[in-house]
C-alpha positions in Angstrom: -22.0 -42.3 5.5 -18.7 -41.1 4.2 -17.7 -42.3 0.7 -14.2 -42.8 -0.7 -14.9 -40.0 -3.1 -15.6 -37.5 -0.3 -12.7 -38.8 1.8 -10.3 -37.6 -0.9 -11.1 -33.9 -0.3 -9.8 -31.4 2.3 -11.9 -29.1 4.4 -12.1 -26.6 1.5 -13.3 -29.2 -1.0 -10.0 -29.4 -2.8 -8.6 -32.8 -3.7 -6.4 -34.2 -0.9 -2.9 -34.9 -2.4 -1.5 -38.4 -2.1 0.8 -38.5 0.9 2.9 -41.0 2.7 3.9 -41.5 6.3 7.4 -40.1 6.9 8.1 -42.9 9.3 6.9 -46.1 7.6 6.1 -44.9 4.0 2.5 -46.0 4.1 0.8 -44.2 1.2 -2.7 -42.7 1.6 -5.0 -40.3 -0.3 -7.9 -40.0 2.1 -8.4 -38.6 5.6 -11.3 -37.7 7.9 -11.9 -37.1 11.6 -12.5 -40.2 13.7 -16.2 -39.9 13.1 -15.9 -39.6 9.3 -17.6 -36.2 9.3 -15.0 -33.4 9.1 -12.4 -33.0 6.3 -8.8 -32.1 7.3 -7.2 -28.6 7.0 -3.7 -27.4 7.5 -2.5 -27.9 11.1 -4.9 -30.8 11.8 -3.4 -33.9 13.3 -3.7 -37.3 11.8 -2.5 -40.8 12.6 -0.8 -43.2 10.2 -3.1 -46.3 9.9 -0.1 -48.5 9.4 2.4 -47.5 12.2 0.3 -45.2 14.4 2.6 -42.2 13.9 1.1 -38.8 14.9 1.2 -36.6 11.8 0.1 -33.0 11.1 -1.0 -31.6 7.7 1.2 -28.9 6.4 0.0 -25.9 4.3 0.0 -28.1 1.2 -2.0 -30.8 3.0 1.0 -33.2 3.1 1.3 -35.2 6.3 4.5 -34.4 8.2 5.9 -35.1 11.7 4.8 -32.6 14.2 7.3 -30.0 15.4 8.8 -30.2 18.9 6.2 -29.0 21.4 3.1 -29.3 19.1 1.8 -32.3 21.0 2.5 -30.7 24.4 -0.2 -28.1 23.5 -2.9 -30.7 23.3 -5.3 -31.2 26.2 -5.4 -34.4 28.2 -8.5 -35.8 26.5 -6.9 -35.4 23.1 -3.8 -37.2 24.3 -5.9 -40.1 25.6 -7.8 -40.3 22.3 -4.5 -40.4 20.4 -3.1 -43.1 22.6 -6.3 -45.2 22.3 -6.3 -44.9 18.5 -2.6 -45.8 18.3 -3.2 -48.8 20.5 -6.0 -49.9 18.2 -3.9 -49.4 15.1 -1.0 -51.5 16.6 -3.4 -54.2 17.8 -5.0 -54.4 14.3 -1.5 -54.5 12.7 -0.4 -57.3 15.1 -3.5 -59.3 14.3 -3.3 -58.9 10.6 0.5 -59.3 10.3 1.6 -61.6 13.2 5.0 -62.2 11.4 5.5 -58.4 10.8 4.5 -56.3 7.8 5.3 -57.7 4.4 8.4 -56.3 2.8 7.9 -53.7 0.1 
């Protein structure tokens, strides 16, 4: 089982810097693969757990928006997994915040 302490490290065991979604501003300091086993490395994709945006970790492990064409390189299975995860995020958000997200 993944602990919060382990989730704050990248694939090389270095602390994962605090990042924020460039679309919605959601702040996070932990990341893992969808199974909670692998740590992220530069170039890995991630999803914002608030808005579902597809992000990619840059060389400094900061989540940024992917470049044009990055997502086109993904296979169809990965595309389907991303869409399923985005749908789950948005359904959870609608359930937890039926009147929209609270104002910051």
